[in-house]
C-alpha positions in Angstrom: -9.6 24.1 2.7 -8.8 22.7 -0.8 -10.5 19.6 -2.1 -7.3 17.5 -2.1 -6.7 18.2 1.6 -10.3 17.4 2.5 -10.1 14.0 0.6 -6.9 13.3 2.6 -8.7 13.8 5.8 -11.4 11.4 4.7 -8.9 8.8 3.7 -7.1 9.2 7.0 -10.3 8.6 9.0 -9.8 5.6 11.3 -13.5 4.7 10.7 -12.9 4.2 7.0 -14.3 0.7 6.2 -11.2 -0.8 4.7 -10.6 -3.6 7.2 -7.1 -2.4 8.3 -8.1 -2.8 12.0 -7.9 -6.6 11.6 -4.2 -6.5 10.4 -1.1 -6.1 12.5 1.4 -6.5 9.6 3.2 -9.3 11.4 3.4 -7.5 14.8 1.3 -10.1 16.6 3.4 -13.0 15.4 6.6 -11.0 16.1 5.5 -10.5 19.7 4.3 -14.1 20.2 7.7 -15.4 19.1 9.3 -13.2 21.8 11.2 -10.9 19.4 9.8 -7.6 20.5 11.8 -7.4 23.7 14.9 -9.5 23.0 17.4 -6.7 23.5 15.2 -3.8 24.6 11.8 -3.0 26.2 8.6 -3.7 24.4 8.2 0.0 23.8 11.6 0.2 22.0 10.9 -3.1 20.3 7.6 -1.8 19.0 9.2 1.3 17.5 12.0 -0.8 16.0 9.4 -3.1 14.5 7.5 -0.2 12.9 10.8 1.2 11.5 11.9 -2.1 9.9 8.4 -3.0 8.7 7.7 0.4 7.2 11.1 0.4 5.5 10.2 -3.0 3.9 6.7 -1.8 3.0 8.0 1.3 1.4 10.5 -0.5 -0.8 8.2 -3.4 -1.7 4.7 -1.8 -2.1 5.2 1.9 -2.9 6.6 1.2 -6.4 3.3 -0.5 -7.3 1.2 2.3 -5.8 3.2 4.8 -7.9 2.7 2.9 -11.1 -1.0 2.4 -10.5 -1.5 6.1 -9.7 0.4 7.1 -12.9 -1.8 4.8 -15.0 -5.1 6.2 -13.7 -3.8 9.8 -13.9 -2.8 9.3 -17.5 -6.3 7.9 -18.3 -7.9 10.8 -16.4 -5.9 13.4 -18.4 -7.2 11.9 -21.6 -10.7 11.3 -20.4 -12.2 13.8 -22.9 -11.3 11.5 -25.8 -11.0 8.2 -23.9 -12.3 5.2 -25.8 -13.4 1.8 -24.3 -10.2 0.4 -25.8 -8.1 2.9 -23.7 -10.0 2.0 -20.6 -9.5 -1.7 -21.3 -5.8 -1.0 -21.9 -5.4 0.7 -18.6 -7.3 -2.0 -16.8 -5.0 -4.6 -18.3 -2.0 -2.7 -17.1 -3.4 -2.5 -13.6 -4.1 -6.2 -13.6 -0.5 -6.8 -14.7 0.7 -4.7 -11.8 -1.5 -6.6 -9.4 -0.2 -10.0 -10.6 3.3 -8.8 -10.4 2.8 -7.7 -6.8 1.3 -11.1 -6.1 4.3 -12.9 -7.6 6.9 -11.0 -5.5 4.9 -11.3 -2.3 5.9 -14.7 -1.0 4.3 -14.2 2.4 0.7 -15.7 2.1 -0.4 -13.9 5.3 0.6 -10.5 3.7 -1.2 -11.5 0.5 -4.4 -12.3 2.4 -4.4 -9.0 4.3 -3.4 -7.0 1.2 -6.2 -8.4 -1.0 -8.8 -8.0 1.7 -8.0 -4.3 2.2 -7.6 -3.7 -1.6 -11.0 -5.1 -2.3 -12.4 -2.9 0.5 -11.0 0.2 -1.1 -12.6 -0.6 -4.5 -15.9 -1.1 -2.7 -15.4 2.1 -0.8 -15.0 4.0 -4.1 -18.1 2.4 -5.6 -20.3 3.1 -2.7 -19.1 6.3 -1.3 -16.6 8.2 -3.5 -17.6 7.6 -7.1 -18.8 10.9 -8.7 -22.4 11.1 -9.8 -22.4 13.8 -12.4 -18.8 14.2 -13.9 -17.1 12.0 -16.4 -17.7 8.2 -15.9 -14.3 7.2 -17.4 -12.5 6.7 -14.1 -15.5 5.2 -12.2 -15.9 2.8 -15.1 -12.2 1.8 -14.7 -12.5 1.3 -11.0 -15.7 -0.7 -11.4 -14.1 -2.9 -14.0 -11.1 -3.6 -11.7 -13.5 -4.5 -8.9 -15.4 -6.8 -11.3 -12.1 -8.4 -12.3 -11.3 -9.1 -8.7 -14.7 -10.7 -8.1 -14.2 -12.9 -11.2 -10.8 -14.0 -10.0 -9.0 -12.3 -12.9 -7.1 -10.0 -10.5 -6.1 -10.3 -6.9 -6.9 -6.7 -5.8 -3.8 -6.0 -3.8 -3.7 -3.0 -1.5 -0.8 -1.0 -3.1 -2.4 -1.2 -6.6 -5.9 -0.4 -5.4 -4.6 2.5 -3.2 -2.7 4.0 -6.1 -5.8 3.7 -8.3 -8.2 5.1 -5.7 -6.1 8.1 -4.8 -5.6 9.0 -8.5 -9.3 8.7 -9.0 -9.9 11.1 -6.2 -7.4 13.6 -7.6 -4.9 13.1 -4.8 -1.4 13.9 -6.0 1.2 11.1 -6.2 3.4 12.7 -3.5 0.5 12.9 -1.0 -0.7 9.4 -1.9 2.8 8.1 -1.1 3.0 9.9 2.2 -0.5 8.9 3.2 0.1 5.2 2.3 3.1 5.0 4.6 1.5 7.0 7.4 -1.6 4.8 7.4 0.6 1.7 7.4 2.5 2.9 10.4 -0.6 4.0 12.2 -2.2 0.6 11.6 0.7 -1.1 13.3 0.7 1.2 16.3 -3.1 0.7 16.6 -2.5 -3.0 16.7 0.2 -2.5 19.3 -2.2 -0.6 21.5 -4.7 -3.4 21.3 -2.0 -5.9 22.1 -1.0 -3.8 25.1 2.6 -3.5 24.1 2.3 0.3 24.2 -0.4 2.7 25.5 -2.6 5.0 23.4 -0.8 8.2 24.5 2.6 6.8 23.6 1.3 5.7 20.2 0.2 9.2 19.5 3.6 10.5 20.7 5.3 8.1 18.4 3.2 9.3 15.4 4.1 12.9 16.2 7.8 12.6 16.9 9.0 9.4 15.4 6.8 8.4 12.5 6.8 11.8 10.6 10.5 12.0 10.0 10.6 8.3 9.2 7.8 8.7 6.6 9.4 11.8 5.1 12.8 9.9 4.8 11.2 6.9 3.2 9.1 8.8 0.7 12.2 10.8 -0.4 14.1 7.5 -0.7 11.4 5.5 -2.6 9.3 8.1 -4.4 11.0 7.3 -7.8 11.0 3.6 -7.4 8.8 1.7 -9.9 7.5 -1.8 -10.2 9.3 -2.8 -13.4 6.1 -4.6 -14.5 5.2 -2.0 -17.1 7.0 -1.0 -20.3 7.6 2.7 -19.9 9.5 3.3 -23.1 12.2 5.4 -21.5 15.6 5.7 -23.3 18.3 4.5 -20.9 21.0 4.3 -23.6 23.2 6.7 -21.7 23.0 4.8 -18.5 25.9 2.6 -17.3 23.4 0.0 -16.1 21.8 -2.7 -18.3 18.0 -3.2 -18.2 18.1 -5.9 -15.5 20.4 -3.8 -13.3 18.1 -0.8 -13.8 15.2 -2.9 -12.6 17.1 -4.0 -9.5 18.3 -0.5 -8.8 14.9 1.2 -9.2 12.5 -1.6 -8.6 10.7 -3.2 -5.6 12.6 -5.1 -3.0 12.1 -6.9 0.3 14.5 -5.4 2.9 13.5 -7.3 6.1 13.7 -11.1 5.6 13.3 -11.8 9.4 10.0 -9.9 9.5 8.8 -11.8 6.5 9.7 -15.2 8.0 8.0 -14.5 11.3 4.9 -13.0 9.7 4.5 -16.3 7.7 4.1 -18.1 11.0 1.1 -16.0 12.0 -1.4 -18.8 11.4 0.6 -21.2 13.7 -0.3 -19.2 16.8 -2.7 -21.0 19.1 -4.7 -17.9 19.7 -4.6 -14.6 17.7 -6.4 -11.3 17.5 -5.5 -10.3 13.9 -5.6 -12.0 10.5 -2.0 -10.9 9.7 
């Protein structure tokens, strides 16, 4: 088994201490408001929720994961002659990405869950995954980002931290994108099992038969989307679109307003299991 595949298995471990088990990504609020079974059974409603939620997540979060991954990979490739100034420049770019994601995420419940899980990923790298004998360039960058979050200089959102972590662990961008969407879908189904809207066997069946083609489709659809928060220096002079139109066409977007609105009402529930 190659190293990248083994790292993927580690990152896919449900026991990974990232705090994802306390998040339902809006499913609990959606169910409380009676929207899971409006026109179908709870089983069909749950699958429909996963499809809509994952579509929204892919279009809004994956561009930031891709940009963060590319930044860390670029630093890693130049690590033999990396200077403190280059590390600081990469850190500043990651913080810019992080603040941009904060600004486009209007849902405070999503923000809360995202920052909690993002900070957990940075801690995971520091305590479990940081190399002990190889170049310290990337660990220094991740530690600096973690420190910036603790100081309040960055928020530490999950998409940015996931992109940085997977790049630091030499996971390719394509696999990082696939794994991000798979884990998001699995987290929702795990929440559905605990809420008793579906059973554990059905959840596994959905992961096998329904989630895989959905993830494959969304990765193919969103793999080239970027945040628009970074200056990439590409020449678009031959394009028929101006710069703003290019950003709209290839940038992040929210695709499910209803889900966002219902998720915002999560804290208004009289009793709740999850924090999002």
